[in-house]
Backbone and ligand atoms as CSV (ligand in chain L), in Angstrom:
chain,resi,resn,atom,element,x,y,z
A,1,MET,N,N,22.447,-11.184,13.277
A,1,MET,CA,C,22.503,-9.834,12.684
A,1,MET,C,C,23.054,-9.802,11.486
A,2,GLU,N,N,22.388,-9.467,10.165
A,2,GLU,CA,C,23.192,-9.401,9.057
A,2,GLU,C,C,23.762,-7.949,8.860
A,3,ASN,N,N,24.832,-7.880,8.608
A,3,ASN,CA,C,25.203,-6.654,8.402
A,3,ASN,C,C,25.714,-6.398,7.032
A,4,THR,N,N,25.649,-7.311,6.083
A,4,THR,CA,C,26.081,-7.277,4.779
A,4,THR,C,C,24.893,-7.666,3.768
A,5,SER,N,N,25.121,-7.152,2.582
A,5,SER,CA,C,24.112,-7.572,1.673
A,5,SER,C,C,25.087,-7.513,0.465
A,6,PHE,N,N,24.281,-7.544,-0.696
A,6,PHE,CA,C,24.858,-7.607,-1.945
A,6,PHE,C,C,24.550,-6.371,-2.922
A,7,CYS,N,N,25.155,-5.899,-3.459
A,7,CYS,CA,C,24.779,-4.705,-4.734
A,7,CYS,C,C,23.856,-5.171,-5.629
A,8,PRO,N,N,22.779,-4.702,-5.803
A,8,PRO,CA,C,21.848,-5.044,-6.609
A,8,PRO,C,C,22.385,-4.967,-8.335
A,9,ILE,N,N,23.439,-4.435,-8.432
A,9,ILE,CA,C,23.808,-4.223,-9.809
A,9,ILE,C,C,24.945,-5.272,-10.058
A,10,CYS,N,N,25.960,-5.284,-9.189
A,10,CYS,CA,C,27.202,-6.127,-9.336
A,10,CYS,C,C,27.472,-7.190,-8.509
A,11,LYS,N,N,26.649,-7.282,-7.605
A,11,LYS,CA,C,26.500,-8.520,-6.551
A,11,LYS,C,C,27.669,-8.464,-5.673
A,12,PHE,N,N,28.275,-7.284,-5.783
A,12,PHE,CA,C,29.669,-7.034,-4.830
A,12,PHE,C,C,29.136,-7.075,-3.321
A,13,GLU,N,N,29.747,-7.501,-2.350
A,13,GLU,CA,C,29.256,-7.661,-1.009
A,13,GLU,C,C,29.385,-6.505,-0.330
A,14,ILE,N,N,28.400,-5.837,0.127
A,14,ILE,CA,C,28.511,-4.381,0.763
A,14,ILE,C,C,28.207,-4.590,2.269
A,15,GLN,N,N,28.533,-3.379,2.958
A,15,GLN,CA,C,28.154,-3.070,4.085
A,15,GLN,C,C,26.667,-2.557,4.271
A,16,ASN,N,N,25.635,-2.851,5.040
A,16,ASN,CA,C,24.552,-2.282,4.907
A,16,ASN,C,C,24.588,-0.622,5.412
A,17,SER,N,N,25.654,-0.301,6.038
A,17,SER,CA,C,25.806,1.112,6.160
A,17,SER,C,C,26.494,2.064,5.096
A,18,TRP,N,N,26.840,1.121,4.204
A,18,TRP,CA,C,27.382,2.067,3.029
A,18,TRP,C,C,26.296,2.703,2.160
A,19,PHE,N,N,26.767,3.794,1.613
A,19,PHE,CA,C,25.811,4.604,0.921
A,19,PHE,C,C,26.048,4.545,-0.697
A,20,PHE,N,N,27.174,4.008,-1.142
A,20,PHE,CA,C,27.648,3.676,-2.385
A,20,PHE,C,C,28.344,2.502,-2.672
A,21,CYS,N,N,28.129,1.561,-3.518
A,21,CYS,CA,C,28.869,0.368,-3.809
A,21,CYS,C,C,30.424,0.883,-4.012
A,22,PRO,N,N,31.182,0.225,-3.578
A,22,PRO,CA,C,32.804,0.596,-3.903
A,22,PRO,C,C,33.140,0.096,-5.336
A,23,ASN,N,N,32.414,-0.894,-5.772
A,23,ASN,CA,C,32.810,-1.648,-6.906
A,23,ASN,C,C,32.422,-0.864,-8.242
A,24,CYS,N,N,30.808,-0.600,-8.054
A,24,CYS,CA,C,30.395,0.038,-9.379
A,24,CYS,C,C,29.693,1.350,-9.149
A,25,ALA,N,N,29.876,1.928,-7.836
A,25,ALA,CA,C,29.408,3.323,-7.336
A,25,ALA,C,C,27.888,3.490,-7.440
A,26,LYS,N,N,27.246,2.230,-7.520
A,26,LYS,CA,C,25.804,2.310,-7.491
A,26,LYS,C,C,25.454,3.065,-6.068
A,27,GLU,N,N,24.281,3.850,-6.122
A,27,GLU,CA,C,23.833,4.581,-5.052
A,27,GLU,C,C,22.970,3.479,-4.194
A,28,LEU,N,N,23.459,3.060,-3.032
A,28,LEU,CA,C,22.571,1.948,-2.369
A,28,LEU,C,C,21.478,2.377,-1.426
A,29,LYS,N,N,21.634,3.696,-0.862
A,29,LYS,CA,C,20.578,4.051,-0.006
A,29,LYS,C,C,19.658,4.791,-0.611
A,30,GLU,N,N,18.361,4.738,-0.821
A,30,GLU,CA,C,17.499,5.526,-1.336
A,30,GLU,C,C,17.409,6.789,-0.244
A,31,LYS,N,N,16.815,7.929,-0.740
A,31,LYS,CA,C,16.687,8.884,-0.098
A,31,LYS,C,C,15.383,8.497,0.869
A,32,VAL,N,N,15.395,8.507,2.012
A,32,VAL,CA,C,14.237,7.916,2.757
A,32,VAL,C,C,13.211,8.899,3.030
A,33,PRO,N,N,12.132,8.953,2.403
A,33,PRO,CA,C,11.221,9.965,2.648
A,33,PRO,C,C,10.561,9.937,4.095
A,34,ILE,N,N,10.583,11.191,4.585
A,34,ILE,CA,C,10.088,11.429,5.967
A,34,ILE,C,C,8.602,11.738,5.687
A,35,ILE,N,N,7.768,10.845,6.338
A,35,ILE,CA,C,6.561,11.033,6.152
A,35,ILE,C,C,5.705,11.248,7.363
A,36,SER,N,N,5.381,12.655,7.429
A,36,SER,CA,C,4.754,13.333,8.580
A,36,SER,C,C,3.523,12.610,8.981
A,37,ILE,N,N,3.056,12.814,10.209
A,37,ILE,CA,C,1.924,12.243,10.644
A,37,ILE,C,C,0.629,12.523,9.844
A,38,SER,N,N,0.688,13.875,9.495
A,38,SER,CA,C,-0.466,14.220,8.902
A,38,SER,C,C,-0.620,13.481,7.410
A,39,LYS,N,N,0.639,13.372,6.802
A,39,LYS,CA,C,0.798,12.685,5.512
A,39,LYS,C,C,0.167,11.122,5.762
A,40,GLN,N,N,0.808,10.470,6.818
A,40,GLN,CA,C,0.417,9.286,7.228
A,40,GLN,C,C,-1.327,9.138,7.085
A,41,ILE,N,N,-1.747,10.015,8.003
A,41,ILE,CA,C,-3.279,10.056,8.112
A,41,ILE,C,C,-3.830,10.326,6.741
A,42,PHE,N,N,-3.374,11.059,6.024
A,42,PHE,CA,C,-3.834,11.444,4.610
A,42,PHE,C,C,-4.019,10.180,3.653
A,43,VAL,N,N,-2.761,9.314,3.859
A,43,VAL,CA,C,-2.688,8.397,3.230
A,43,VAL,C,C,-3.680,7.206,3.670
A,44,TYR,N,N,-3.750,7.103,4.971
A,44,TYR,CA,C,-4.604,6.120,5.225
A,44,TYR,C,C,-6.134,6.391,4.994
A,45,PHE,N,N,-6.403,7.714,5.171
A,45,PHE,CA,C,-7.751,8.177,4.887
A,45,PHE,C,C,-8.157,7.789,3.410
A,46,VAL,N,N,-7.259,8.383,2.636
A,46,VAL,CA,C,-7.416,7.920,1.129
A,46,VAL,C,C,-7.469,6.413,0.944
A,47,SER,N,N,-6.719,5.690,1.412
A,47,SER,CA,C,-6.563,4.420,1.335
A,47,SER,C,C,-7.998,3.727,1.742
A,48,PHE,N,N,-8.670,4.348,2.878
A,48,PHE,CA,C,-9.789,3.629,3.066
A,48,PHE,C,C,-11.171,4.258,2.518
A,49,PHE,N,N,-11.084,5.581,2.230
A,49,PHE,CA,C,-12.180,6.038,1.702
A,49,PHE,C,C,-12.282,6.277,0.203
A,50,PHE,N,N,-11.116,6.122,-0.339
A,50,PHE,CA,C,-10.924,6.324,-1.864
A,50,PHE,C,C,-10.181,5.297,-2.507
A,51,SER,N,N,-10.280,4.171,-1.879
A,51,SER,CA,C,-9.892,2.895,-2.459
A,51,SER,C,C,-10.396,2.679,-3.838
A,52,PRO,N,N,-9.579,2.166,-4.776
A,52,PRO,CA,C,-7.997,1.704,-4.584
A,52,PRO,C,C,-6.996,2.727,-4.844
A,53,LEU,N,N,-7.592,4.273,-4.833
A,53,LEU,CA,C,-6.608,5.071,-5.157
A,53,LEU,C,C,-5.298,5.253,-4.064
A,54,GLY,N,N,-5.634,4.697,-2.831
A,54,GLY,CA,C,-4.463,4.797,-1.840
A,54,GLY,C,C,-3.439,3.797,-2.005
A,55,LEU,N,N,-3.734,2.665,-3.102
A,55,LEU,CA,C,-2.842,1.692,-3.315
A,55,LEU,C,C,-1.606,2.478,-3.939
A,56,VAL,N,N,-1.738,3.607,-4.695
A,56,VAL,CA,C,-0.608,4.063,-5.443
A,56,VAL,C,C,0.378,4.516,-4.275
A,57,TRP,N,N,0.098,5.071,-3.077
A,57,TRP,CA,C,1.071,5.333,-1.978
A,57,TRP,C,C,1.564,3.839,-1.158
A,58,GLY,N,N,0.423,3.006,-1.170
A,58,GLY,CA,C,0.707,1.864,-0.368
A,58,GLY,C,C,1.638,1.102,-1.065
A,59,ILE,N,N,1.704,0.943,-2.403
A,59,ILE,CA,C,2.700,0.035,-2.966
A,59,ILE,C,C,4.058,0.631,-3.123
A,60,LYS,N,N,4.061,2.077,-3.410
A,60,LYS,CA,C,5.264,2.799,-3.214
A,60,LYS,C,C,5.872,2.764,-2.061
A,61,TYR,N,N,5.289,3.168,-0.980
A,61,TYR,CA,C,5.668,2.999,0.408
A,61,TYR,C,C,6.088,1.487,0.845
A,62,ALA,N,N,5.482,0.290,0.422
A,62,ALA,CA,C,5.857,-0.984,0.791
A,62,ALA,C,C,6.779,-1.529,0.235
A,63,ARG,N,N,7.276,-0.843,-0.997
A,63,ARG,CA,C,8.748,-1.210,-1.625
A,63,ARG,C,C,9.752,-0.620,-1.047
A,64,SER,N,N,9.621,0.152,-0.119
A,64,SER,CA,C,10.677,1.029,0.371
A,64,SER,C,C,11.557,0.262,1.103
A,65,ARG,N,N,12.825,0.259,1.076
A,65,ARG,CA,C,13.798,-0.332,1.934
A,65,ARG,C,C,13.775,0.173,3.483
A,66,ASP,N,N,13.282,1.302,3.694
A,66,ASP,CA,C,13.039,1.738,5.207
A,66,ASP,C,C,11.806,1.028,5.779
A,67,ARG,N,N,12.166,0.374,7.061
A,67,ARG,CA,C,11.223,-0.328,7.576
A,67,ARG,C,C,9.925,0.537,8.113
A,68,LYS,N,N,10.154,1.681,8.589
A,68,LYS,CA,C,9.076,2.782,9.012
A,68,LYS,C,C,8.085,2.913,7.710
A,69,VAL,N,N,8.788,3.175,6.782
A,69,VAL,CA,C,8.143,3.669,5.534
A,69,VAL,C,C,7.487,2.258,4.890
A,70,LYS,N,N,7.932,1.090,5.123
A,70,LYS,CA,C,7.399,-0.136,4.570
A,70,LYS,C,C,5.978,-0.551,5.226
A,71,ILE,N,N,6.286,-0.085,6.627
A,71,ILE,CA,C,5.065,-0.485,7.461
A,71,ILE,C,C,3.754,0.415,6.947
A,72,ILE,N,N,4.058,1.540,6.946
A,72,ILE,CA,C,3.053,2.608,6.493
A,72,ILE,C,C,2.416,2.062,5.141
A,73,GLY,N,N,3.100,1.516,4.366
A,73,GLY,CA,C,2.469,1.078,2.835
A,73,GLY,C,C,1.878,-0.214,3.248
A,74,ILE,N,N,2.327,-1.092,3.885
A,74,ILE,CA,C,1.480,-2.243,4.300
A,74,ILE,C,C,0.176,-1.797,4.947
A,75,ILE,N,N,0.170,-1.118,5.935
A,75,ILE,CA,C,-1.152,-0.606,6.411
A,75,ILE,C,C,-2.117,-0.146,5.363
A,76,ALA,N,N,-1.521,0.741,4.584
A,76,ALA,CA,C,-2.256,1.598,3.655
A,76,ALA,C,C,-2.831,0.388,2.668
A,77,ILE,N,N,-2.184,-0.644,2.212
A,77,ILE,CA,C,-2.640,-1.711,1.497
A,77,ILE,C,C,-3.779,-2.413,2.038
A,78,ILE,N,N,-3.474,-2.744,3.160
A,78,ILE,CA,C,-4.418,-3.379,4.145
A,78,ILE,C,C,-5.681,-2.766,4.080
A,79,LEU,N,N,-5.604,-1.400,4.412
A,79,LEU,CA,C,-6.759,-0.558,4.480
A,79,LEU,C,C,-7.462,-0.568,3.111
A,80,ASN,N,N,-6.611,-0.490,1.941
A,80,ASN,CA,C,-7.391,-0.585,0.699
A,80,ASN,C,C,-8.247,-1.974,0.513
A,81,ILE,N,N,-7.654,-2.894,0.829
A,81,ILE,CA,C,-8.100,-4.211,0.801
A,81,ILE,C,C,-9.397,-4.418,1.632
A,82,ILE,N,N,-9.499,-3.916,2.804
A,82,ILE,CA,C,-10.388,-3.645,3.667
A,82,ILE,C,C,-11.726,-3.319,3.227
A,83,ALA,N,N,-11.280,-1.848,2.616
A,83,ALA,CA,C,-12.391,-0.970,2.035
A,83,ALA,C,C,-13.005,-1.627,0.750
A,84,ILE,N,N,-12.225,-2.336,-0.006
A,84,ILE,CA,C,-12.725,-3.129,-1.321
A,84,ILE,C,C,-13.707,-4.021,-0.799
A,85,VAL,N,N,-13.201,-4.981,0.224
A,85,VAL,CA,C,-14.089,-5.884,0.548
A,85,VAL,C,C,-15.451,-5.343,1.104
A,86,LEU,N,N,-15.360,-4.310,1.927
A,86,LEU,CA,C,-16.527,-3.614,2.422
A,86,LEU,C,C,-17.344,-3.142,1.360
A,87,MET,N,N,-16.902,-2.606,0.340
A,87,MET,CA,C,-17.459,-2.070,-0.929
A,87,MET,C,C,-18.186,-3.189,-1.631
A,88,ILE,N,N,-17.620,-4.394,-1.785
A,88,ILE,CA,C,-18.239,-5.499,-2.458
A,88,ILE,C,C,-19.277,-6.044,-1.648
A,89,ILE,N,N,-19.209,-6.071,-0.241
A,89,ILE,CA,C,-20.259,-6.532,0.490
A,89,ILE,C,C,-21.496,-5.617,0.460
A,90,ALA,N,N,-21.217,-4.131,0.591
A,90,ALA,CA,C,-22.212,-3.361,0.458
A,90,ALA,C,C,-23.000,-3.229,-0.598
A,91,SER,N,N,-22.277,-3.234,-1.715
A,91,SER,CA,C,-23.103,-3.344,-3.193
A,91,SER,C,C,-23.790,-4.503,-3.155
A,92,LYS,N,N,-23.258,-5.749,-2.856
A,92,LYS,CA,C,-23.943,-6.913,-2.791
A,92,LYS,C,C,-25.506,-6.809,-2.055
A,93,ASN,N,N,-25.194,-6.152,-1.077
A,93,ASN,CA,C,-26.466,-5.893,-0.218
A,93,ASN,C,C,-27.460,-5.045,-0.795
A,94,PHE,N,N,-26.768,-4.066,-1.221
A,94,PHE,CA,C,-27.584,-3.074,-2.048
A,94,PHE,C,C,-28.538,-3.798,-3.184
A,95,ILE,N,N,-27.636,-4.498,-4.082
A,95,ILE,CA,C,-28.200,-4.890,-5.087
A,95,ILE,C,C,-29.606,-5.952,-4.735
A,96,GLU,N,N,-29.234,-6.761,-3.757
A,96,GLU,CA,C,-30.157,-7.485,-3.208
A,96,GLU,C,C,-31.405,-6.905,-2.679
A,97,GLN,N,N,-31.272,-5.851,-1.982
A,97,GLN,CA,C,-32.177,-4.793,-1.437
A,97,GLN,C,C,-33.003,-4.456,-2.444
A,98,TYR,N,N,-32.298,-3.881,-3.491
A,98,TYR,CA,C,-32.875,-3.163,-4.626
A,98,TYR,C,C,-33.810,-4.119,-5.360
A,99,THR,N,N,-33.182,-5.348,-5.732
A,99,THR,CA,C,-33.904,-6.442,-6.365
A,99,THR,C,C,-35.268,-6.830,-5.644
A,100,LYS,N,N,-35.203,-6.843,-4.188
A,100,LYS,CA,C,-36.316,-7.230,-3.407
A,100,LYS,C,C,-37.419,-6.125,-3.517
A,101,THR,N,N,-36.768,-4.790,-3.682
A,101,THR,CA,C,-37.738,-3.835,-3.714
A,101,THR,C,C,-38.701,-3.575,-4.814
A,102,ILE,N,N,-37.692,-3.842,-5.882
A,102,ILE,CA,C,-38.389,-4.020,-7.265
A,102,ILE,C,C,-39.280,-4.967,-7.344
A,103,ASN,N,N,-39.152,-6.330,-6.834
A,103,ASN,CA,C,-39.962,-7.280,-6.778
A,103,ASN,C,C,-41.174,-7.016,-6.200
A,104,ASP,N,N,-40.969,-6.261,-4.940
A,104,ASP,CA,C,-42.157,-6.140,-4.143
A,104,ASP,C,C,-43.211,-5.071,-4.982
A,105,LEU,N,N,-42.579,-4.247,-5.623
A,105,LEU,CA,C,-43.319,-3.158,-6.398
A,105,LEU,C,C,-43.999,-3.569,-7.628
A,106,VAL,N,N,-43.298,-4.473,-8.373
A,106,VAL,CA,C,-43.920,-4.965,-9.533
A,106,VAL,C,C,-45.041,-5.920,-9.149
A,107,PRO,N,N,-46.081,-5.752,-9.593
A,107,PRO,CA,C,-47.291,-6.725,-9.266
A,107,PRO,C,C,-47.139,-7.868,-10.054
A,108,SER,N,N,-47.329,-8.990,-9.449
A,108,SER,CA,C,-47.318,-10.290,-9.861
A,108,SER,C,C,-48.686,-10.739,-10.598
A,109,TYR,N,N,-48.734,-10.805,-11.882
A,109,TYR,CA,C,-49.839,-11.318,-12.193
A,109,TYR,C,C,-50.142,-12.743,-12.469
L,1,ZN,ZN,ZN,27.967,-2.773,-7.146
């Protein structure tokens, strides 16, 4: 188990439980956002149905140092990717179907 890391500013060795670097006074712990269940559902919903809008939260959360928040972000990013892939497949099918319909409608001489 790693209990120490290095200050991102001055590379001073710090304990992970510290809130400030004793060397340069850099604030080490971000204020961890508390993400309520309804907020999580909202983020996942937006990620899936309004992709790629949900990537805004996905990337923001995935970059968090808090593990729980990070996981929410990664799930949101995955949902965005799934949504994008589904959209591509759906639009491809639609275009194929559309082309076929047009071809059937236009009489060939
Ligand atoms: Zn420092």
